[in-house]
C-alpha positions, 0 to 999 in steps of 0.5 A: 297289038292290042291289050285286050288279047293279052288281058288286063294287068289286074288279073281279069281276063278278056272274056268274063271279067273274072279274076283268074289269079284269085283262086290260086292265091287263096289256094296258096294261102290255105296251105302251107308251102313245102319249104314252110312245112320243112322248116317247121319239121326242122324247128320241132326236131331241133326243139325236141333234141334241145329238150333231150340234151337239157335233160341229160345235162341236168342228170349229168350235173347232178351226177357230178355233183354227188361224185364231187361230194364223195370225193371230198368225203374220201380225200378230205379229213373229217374235221375239214370236210364241211369247210371243203363242202362249203367252198365247193358249193360256193364255187358252184353257186358263183358258176351258176350265177355267172352263167345266169347273168350272161344268159339274161344279158344276152336275152334282153340286149336283143 
């Protein structure tokens, strides 16, 4: 058995010496594979869902903050109102600082 009937290992055939694998490789490189398309679509859907959820979260935080201010107005006497608002705002600011520091640390550690 000779290697001429099988073809050369570099992709050339025995008749014309042309590379038969070249066209298919170039065609494959031009169009993404179905798995790549699916993963891109899933990635865009996840980013869209993340955006919608982040927007809803921001709206909910503003609503909760204004409701908390209303509760302070209702439950706390007028003379202590400013003290309670200050303490509440400092607690919220501390929680935001902790959350941001955790996120920044995670982002720049990897």
